[in-house]
N, C-alpha and C positions, 0 to 999 in steps of 0.2 A: 507307404510314401514319407520320408525324410521330412523334415523341420527342424529351423533354427529357431531356439530357445532365445528370442529378444524384450519377451517381456516379465513381468514378477509372475501371472497367471502362469501360465508357457513351465517355470523353472517350478513352480511349485506342483504342475501336473509329470515334473520329470522325476520329482524326488524322491519318489518309494525305489526307484530303479534305483538311482544313487545310492539310496542310503542303505540297498542290496548289496552292495560294493564298500562303500563305507561307513560301515557299523556303530566307528567311534565318534561320528556326529550326530550331531541332532540336527528336527527339519530346523528349526531357529538359528543353530552354528552357519547351514547351508543356504541357508536362505541370503545368509549377512558375508562366508566367502565366494557365493560364486559373482555375485555383481563384482565383487573387488577383484577374480580373475579378470571378469570380462572386460573391465577395466585395462588388463595389462592383457589385452588379445585373446585370450578363452574363447571359445567358441562351444555353446551345448547345440547337439542336435538331436533327436529321437522320431522314434516310428510311433506316426501318428495313427497307431493302430484302434484307437479307441479306448478306453480308461482301466484300470491303470496305463500309463503309458508302458510296454512290454520293454522298451531297451533302451537307450540313452549314447551317448558318445560327446566324452571334451575332449577340446585340444585346441594346439595350438599352432602358429607360425613362427620360425625359430630362426637363427642363422648361426650354425657351429661352423666352427673352424676345418672337424674333420668331415665333415658330410654336406656343408654349404647351408644352401636351406631348406629346412627341413620341416615337413610335420607334425608335430610329437603328439602322440595321443596321452590324455593322464590317463582318464576316462574312458574305459568301457562296458556294460554292465544293462544284463539282463535279468528281471523278477526270474525267480528259482521255476513259477511255473510257466514260464510263456521261454525256458531253454530249448532248445532243439525245434528251432522250429523259423530258421533263418535269419532273424530281428539282427543277429552280432553281426554276420554278415555282411547281410544288407547293409550296414552303418560300415563297416568297412570300405568296401566298396566306394560309400559315398565317401569318403574320407579321403578314399586311392586318390579319385578324379578331382576333389578339391585338389589336392596338393598338385595333379598334372597342371590343372588350370590355374594355379598360384605361382609355375615355376618351378617347383619343388623338384630335389635331387632323390630327396628320402621320404620315407613315412616310418614313422618308428616308435616305441612304448616300450616300456618294460611291463614285469608281468611277475609274479611270486612264484616260489617255488612248489606250493604245496598242494600234496594231490588234490586237492579240490578245484584248481587251476588246468587241470590237466586236458582238458575239454575246451577249455578257450587256449591252451596252447598245439592242440592240432588243430584247430581254425586258422591259427596264427601260422602255422606251415603251411595247412592246405592253401591258405591266401599269399602264398610266395616269399613269407617275413623270416630270414635265417635268424638263429640265435648268433648273435657275432660279439655281447661280452657279458660280463658280471654287473652290476650293479652294487655299488660298495656306500654304504650310508653312517653316519654317525649322528646320530642322537645326544643333543645339545640340553 
């Protein structure tokens, strides 16, 4: 079952899965950053399948000139020991349905190029996502 993290206790339950994707963050940093992002429209959802939470997705609805109303997936992470069990696919199905209900025209995400991401790329392609651009960044 997919649930929305609405309390600090929910966010704390999600931390192991979040930090598996974002190891540069400490637990304390994540506990500060996630509520800030939630105030900006970020939604954190998780698979409620025991402890620890096996998988999470963080997303927001934004409006872009090139895609219109879009659900953007910021974070999609599954604990290493929970991979291959369908949790990420369940979360993608959930956000796709959320996008439909919100009247979005697209669901988008960015994903790294490393071989560690290839299983995730296969999942996205199997869910009918297309590779449509390169994402460029300038760190300041």
